C-alpha positions as CSV (number, residue, x, y, z in Angstrom):
1,X,16.0,-4.6,10.0
2,X,15.7,-0.8,10.7
3,X,16.4,0.4,7.2
4,X,13.4,2.7,6.4
5,X,13.4,1.7,2.8
6,X,11.2,-1.3,1.7
7,X,12.9,-4.7,1.8
8,X,13.4,-6.4,-1.6
9,X,14.6,-9.9,-0.6
10,X,13.1,-12.7,1.4
11,X,16.3,-13.0,3.4
12,X,15.8,-9.4,4.7
13,X,12.1,-9.8,5.3
14,X,11.1,-10.5,8.9
15,X,8.4,-13.1,9.4
16,X,5.6,-13.0,6.7
17,X,6.1,-16.6,5.8
18,X,2.3,-17.2,5.8
19,X,1.8,-14.3,3.4
20,X,4.7,-15.3,1.1
21,X,3.3,-18.9,1.0
22,X,-0.1,-17.6,0.0
23,X,1.4,-15.4,-2.8
24,X,3.7,-18.2,-4.0
25,X,0.7,-20.6,-4.1
26,X,-1.4,-18.0,-6.1
27,X,1.4,-17.6,-8.6
28,X,1.8,-21.4,-8.9
29,X,-1.9,-21.9,-9.5
30,X,-2.1,-19.1,-12.0
31,X,-4.6,-17.0,-10.0
32,X,-5.4,-14.1,-12.4
33,X,-6.1,-11.4,-9.8
34,X,-4.8,-10.9,-6.2
35,X,-5.5,-8.1,-3.8
36,X,-3.0,-7.3,-1.1
37,X,-4.6,-5.1,1.5
38,X,-3.3,-3.4,4.7
39,X,-3.1,-0.1,6.5
40,X,-0.3,2.4,5.9
41,X,3.2,1.3,7.1
42,X,2.1,-2.3,7.7
43,X,4.8,-3.7,5.3
44,X,2.9,-4.4,2.0
45,X,5.6,-3.0,-0.3
46,X,8.4,-5.0,1.5
47,X,6.2,-8.1,1.2
48,X,5.5,-7.6,-2.5
49,X,9.1,-6.8,-3.5
50,X,10.4,-9.7,-1.5
51,X,7.8,-12.0,-3.1
52,X,8.9,-10.9,-6.6
53,X,12.5,-11.9,-5.9
54,X,11.5,-15.5,-6.7
55,X,9.3,-14.7,-9.7
56,X,9.2,-13.1,-13.1
57,X,7.6,-9.8,-12.0
58,X,7.1,-6.1,-12.6
59,X,6.6,-3.8,-9.7
60,X,4.7,-0.5,-10.4
61,X,4.4,2.1,-7.7
62,X,1.3,4.0,-8.8
63,X,1.8,7.1,-6.6
64,X,2.1,10.1,-8.8
65,X,0.7,8.4,-11.9
66,X,-1.7,10.8,-13.6
67,X,-1.1,10.5,-17.3
68,X,-0.2,7.9,-19.8
69,X,3.4,9.2,-19.9
70,X,3.6,8.5,-16.1
71,X,2.3,5.0,-16.6
72,X,4.8,4.1,-19.2
73,X,7.7,5.6,-17.2
74,X,6.7,3.4,-14.3
75,X,6.6,0.4,-16.7
76,X,10.1,1.2,-17.9
77,X,11.3,1.5,-14.4
78,X,9.6,-1.8,-13.4
79,X,11.1,-3.7,-16.3
80,X,14.5,-2.2,-15.6
81,X,14.4,-3.2,-11.9
82,X,13.6,-6.8,-12.9
83,X,15.8,-7.0,-16.0
84,X,18.0,-9.7,-14.6
85,X,15.0,-12.0,-14.6
86,X,12.9,-10.6,-17.4
87,X,15.5,-9.8,-20.1
88,X,15.1,-13.0,-22.1
89,X,11.3,-12.6,-21.8
90,X,11.1,-9.1,-23.1
91,X,13.8,-9.2,-25.7
92,X,12.2,-9.0,-29.2
93,X,8.9,-7.4,-28.1
94,X,8.0,-4.6,-30.4
95,X,8.0,-1.2,-28.8
96,X,10.4,-2.4,-26.0
97,X,14.1,-1.7,-26.3
98,X,16.7,-3.0,-23.9
99,X,19.9,-0.9,-23.9
100,X,22.4,-2.2,-21.4
101,X,20.7,-1.8,-18.1
102,X,18.0,0.6,-19.4
103,X,14.6,-0.2,-20.8
104,X,12.7,2.1,-23.2
105,X,9.0,1.7,-24.0
106,X,7.6,3.3,-27.2
107,X,3.9,3.9,-26.4
108,X,2.9,6.2,-29.3
109,X,3.3,6.2,-33.0
110,X,4.7,3.5,-35.3
111,X,5.9,0.3,-33.7
112,X,4.5,1.4,-30.3
113,X,3.0,-0.9,-27.7
114,X,0.2,-0.4,-25.1
115,X,-0.1,-1.8,-21.6
116,X,-2.5,-4.4,-23.0
117,X,-0.2,-5.2,-25.9
118,X,2.7,-5.7,-23.5
119,X,0.7,-8.1,-21.4
120,X,-0.3,-10.0,-24.6
121,X,3.3,-10.3,-25.7
122,X,4.5,-11.4,-22.2
123,X,1.8,-14.0,-22.2
124,X,3.1,-15.5,-25.5
125,X,6.3,-16.4,-23.7
126,X,4.3,-19.0,-21.7
127,X,6.1,-18.2,-18.5
128,X,4.2,-16.9,-15.5
129,X,4.6,-13.1,-15.2
130,X,3.4,-11.1,-12.1
131,X,2.4,-7.5,-12.6
132,X,2.0,-5.5,-9.3
133,X,0.2,-2.2,-9.2
134,X,1.0,-0.8,-5.7
135,X,-1.4,1.9,-4.3
136,X,-3.6,1.2,-7.3
137,X,-6.5,3.1,-5.7
138,X,-4.7,6.3,-6.5
139,X,-5.2,5.9,-10.3
140,X,-7.8,8.3,-11.6
141,X,-9.9,8.4,-14.8
142,X,-9.4,8.2,-17.7
143,X,-6.2,6.2,-17.1
144,X,-7.9,4.0,-14.5
145,X,-10.3,2.7,-17.2
146,X,-7.5,1.8,-19.5
147,X,-5.7,-0.1,-16.8
148,X,-8.8,-1.9,-15.5
149,X,-9.8,-2.9,-19.1
150,X,-6.3,-4.3,-19.6
151,X,-6.5,-6.2,-16.3
152,X,-10.0,-7.6,-17.2
153,X,-8.7,-8.7,-20.6
154,X,-5.7,-10.4,-19.0
155,X,-8.0,-12.1,-16.5
156,X,-10.2,-13.6,-19.2
157,X,-7.6,-14.3,-21.9
158,X,-4.0,-14.3,-20.7
159,X,-3.4,-17.5,-18.7
160,X,0.3,-16.7,-17.9
161,X,-0.4,-13.2,-16.4
162,X,-1.2,-12.7,-12.7
163,X,-2.1,-9.1,-11.6
164,X,-1.7,-8.0,-8.0
165,X,-3.4,-4.8,-6.9
166,X,-2.2,-3.5,-3.5
167,X,-3.4,-0.5,-1.5
168,X,-3.4,1.1,2.0
169,X,-6.8,2.8,1.4
170,X,-8.7,-0.5,1.4
171,X,-12.2,0.8,0.7
172,X,-11.0,3.0,-2.1
173,X,-9.1,0.1,-3.7
174,X,-12.3,-2.0,-3.6
175,X,-14.1,1.0,-5.2
176,X,-11.4,1.2,-7.9
177,X,-11.7,-2.4,-8.8
178,X,-15.5,-2.3,-8.8
179,X,-16.2,-6.0,-8.7
180,X,-19.8,-5.1,-7.6
181,X,-20.1,-2.2,-10.0
182,X,-21.7,-3.2,-13.4
183,X,-19.9,-0.3,-15.1
184,X,-16.5,-1.5,-14.1
185,X,-14.5,-3.7,-16.5
186,X,-13.6,-5.9,-13.5
187,X,-17.3,-6.4,-12.5
188,X,-18.0,-9.9,-11.3
189,X,-14.3,-11.0,-11.3
190,X,-13.2,-13.1,-8.3
191,X,-10.0,-11.8,-6.6
192,X,-8.0,-13.6,-4.0
193,X,-7.6,-11.3,-1.0
194,X,-4.6,-11.2,1.3
195,X,-4.8,-8.9,4.3
196,X,-1.4,-8.0,5.8
197,X,-1.9,-7.7,9.5
198,X,0.1,-5.9,12.2
199,X,2.6,-8.0,14.3
200,X,1.3,-9.4,17.6
201,X,3.1,-8.4,20.7
202,X,5.6,-11.4,20.7
203,X,6.6,-10.8,17.1
204,X,6.9,-7.1,17.6
205,X,9.3,-7.6,20.5
206,X,11.3,-10.2,18.6
207,X,11.5,-7.8,15.6
208,X,13.0,-5.1,17.8
209,X,15.3,-7.4,19.6
210,X,16.7,-8.8,16.4
211,X,17.1,-5.3,14.8
212,X,19.1,-4.1,17.8
213,X,21.2,-7.2,17.8
214,X,22.1,-6.5,14.2
215,X,23.4,-3.1,15.3
216,X,25.2,-4.4,18.4
217,X,22.9,-2.5,20.8
218,X,21.5,-3.8,24.1
219,X,18.2,-2.2,24.8
220,X,16.3,-2.7,28.1
221,X,13.3,-5.0,27.8
222,X,11.0,-2.4,29.4
223,X,11.9,0.1,26.7
224,X,11.1,-2.5,24.0
225,X,7.8,-3.3,25.7
226,X,6.8,0.3,25.9
227,X,7.6,0.9,22.3
228,X,5.6,-2.1,21.2
229,X,2.6,-0.9,23.3
230,X,3.0,2.6,21.8
231,X,3.2,1.6,18.1
232,X,0.8,-1.4,18.3
233,X,2.6,-3.8,15.9
234,X,2.7,-1.5,12.9
235,X,6.0,-2.4,11.2
236,X,6.7,1.0,9.8
237,X,6.5,2.7,13.2
238,X,8.5,-0.1,14.8
239,X,11.2,0.6,12.2
240,X,10.9,4.3,12.9
241,X,11.4,3.7,16.6
242,X,14.3,1.4,16.1
243,X,16.1,3.7,13.6
244,X,15.6,6.7,15.9
245,X,16.8,4.9,19.0
246,X,19.8,3.6,17.2
247,X,20.7,7.1,16.0
248,X,20.8,8.3,19.5
249,X,17.3,9.4,20.4
250,X,16.7,7.4,23.5
251,X,13.6,9.2,24.7
252,X,10.5,7.3,23.5
253,X,8.3,10.5,24.0
254,X,10.6,12.3,21.6
255,X,10.4,9.5,19.0
256,X,6.6,9.4,19.3
257,X,6.5,13.2,18.9
258,X,8.4,12.9,15.6
259,X,6.1,10.2,14.4
260,X,3.0,12.2,15.3
261,X,4.4,15.3,13.4
262,X,4.8,13.1,10.3
263,X,1.3,11.9,10.7
264,X,-0.1,15.4,11.1
265,X,1.5,16.4,7.9
266,X,-0.2,13.5,6.1
267,X,-3.6,14.1,7.7
268,X,-3.4,17.9,7.0
269,X,-4.2,17.1,3.3
270,X,-7.8,16.0,4.3
271,X,-10.8,18.2,3.9
272,X,-12.1,20.4,6.8
273,X,-15.1,18.1,7.7
274,X,-12.9,15.0,7.5
275,X,-10.5,16.6,10.0
276,X,-13.4,17.6,12.3
277,X,-14.6,14.0,12.4
278,X,-11.1,12.7,13.2
279,X,-10.6,15.3,16.0
280,X,-14.0,14.3,17.4
281,X,-13.1,10.5,17.3
282,X,-9.7,11.3,18.8
283,X,-11.3,13.1,21.7
284,X,-13.5,10.1,22.5
285,X,-16.6,10.4,20.3
286,X,-17.4,6.7,19.6
287,X,-20.8,6.8,17.8
288,X,-22.4,8.7,14.9
289,X,-24.5,10.8,17.2
290,X,-21.6,11.7,19.5
291,X,-19.5,12.8,16.5
292,X,-22.3,15.0,15.2
293,X,-22.8,16.5,18.6
294,X,-19.1,17.2,19.1
295,X,-18.7,18.9,15.7
296,X,-21.9,20.9,15.9
297,X,-20.9,22.3,19.4
298,X,-17.5,23.2,18.1
299,X,-18.5,24.8,14.9
300,X,-21.9,26.2,15.9
301,X,-23.6,24.9,12.8
302,X,-25.9,21.9,12.1
303,X,-24.5,19.1,9.9
304,X,-26.8,17.3,7.5
305,X,-27.0,13.6,8.4
306,X,-26.1,12.4,4.9
307,X,-23.0,14.7,4.8
308,X,-21.7,13.3,8.1
309,X,-22.4,9.7,7.0
310,X,-20.5,10.2,3.8
311,X,-17.5,11.8,5.6
312,X,-17.3,8.9,8.1
313,X,-17.5,6.3,5.3
314,X,-14.8,8.2,3.4
315,X,-12.5,8.0,6.4
316,X,-13.2,4.3,6.7
317,X,-12.4,3.8,3.0
318,X,-9.1,5.6,3.6
319,X,-8.4,3.0,6.4
320,X,-7.9,5.7,9.0
321,X,-10.8,4.7,11.2
322,X,-13.1,1.7,11.5
323,X,-16.0,1.3,13.9
324,X,-15.3,4.8,15.3
325,X,-11.8,3.8,16.3
326,X,-8.4,4.6,14.8
327,X,-6.5,1.8,13.1
328,X,-3.2,3.5,13.9
329,X,-2.5,4.9,17.4
330,X,-0.1,7.5,15.9
331,X,-2.9,8.9,13.7
332,X,-5.1,9.1,16.8
333,X,-2.6,11.4,18.5
334,X,-2.0,13.3,15.3
335,X,-5.7,14.0,14.8
336,X,-5.9,15.7,18.2
337,X,-3.4,18.3,16.8
338,X,-5.0,18.9,13.4
339,X,-5.6,22.6,12.7
340,X,-9.1,23.1,11.2
341,X,-9.8,26.3,9.3
């Protein structure tokens, strides 16, 4: 339960029966495009990998994918990870070589195959194949256009292919897809959306209880309740707490401090104005005008209205804030500590 790595089997996955049922139903009905949405550390990757356990599927983590070579390396890794289920399906496909437990894709030159070509060949097998692009919003042009064009073609023509796009930056993922953008290859396509929510209090408590039972630890109920209140049902942080406590860190404040330091490191990659907005919201600014006033008083400069509006919208698309409130309490604490230069 407290293994920080994503789960990959339904037996290991806690709860999420509703989400698995929706995904299983989508695969069974041949839904061509599914979006799996949720904030960071909510458990999307564990859900997707556990879902694929019962299906012919390829999981692609798109973090770090910048060039074609990155894409085809991910494809090779994805096919290798699912080789026990996909071997009979991919054997004989031109440009794809299976060598023991390794899979090689030739994507340039003679006898090569493209992403679209691979999807076409998989479709010919007439068995449902699920292709998951996790953190798809991170894919940038020109590679993003190639991938979206392949997905659009599969949507229209390949009845045995289901594509799942998942992302923690929900607004950016919707921008990536561009179902309302006439210039996007996916314009006008319907996508089934599944939002992965945080655990309610009762499930959060049961998650922690079961995790500690697995480890043979008895933890006072008041400690569990305080941890649940602190981490607000976000699975990744509950795992972080459980692992830290089991490893001997029994002070919740110390565990929270470690989580906040991790969040600060992540938020430090943002631009100066984005950090300023987060610091303002963390200090209590709860409206557009109060954010503007707080930043202008701190910086001693006026901020153009359009610039501030764009910054707030960007942070909402990143799924850090919504309605001038943080979606993750750890990020709220981390934002107070951001250093703005």
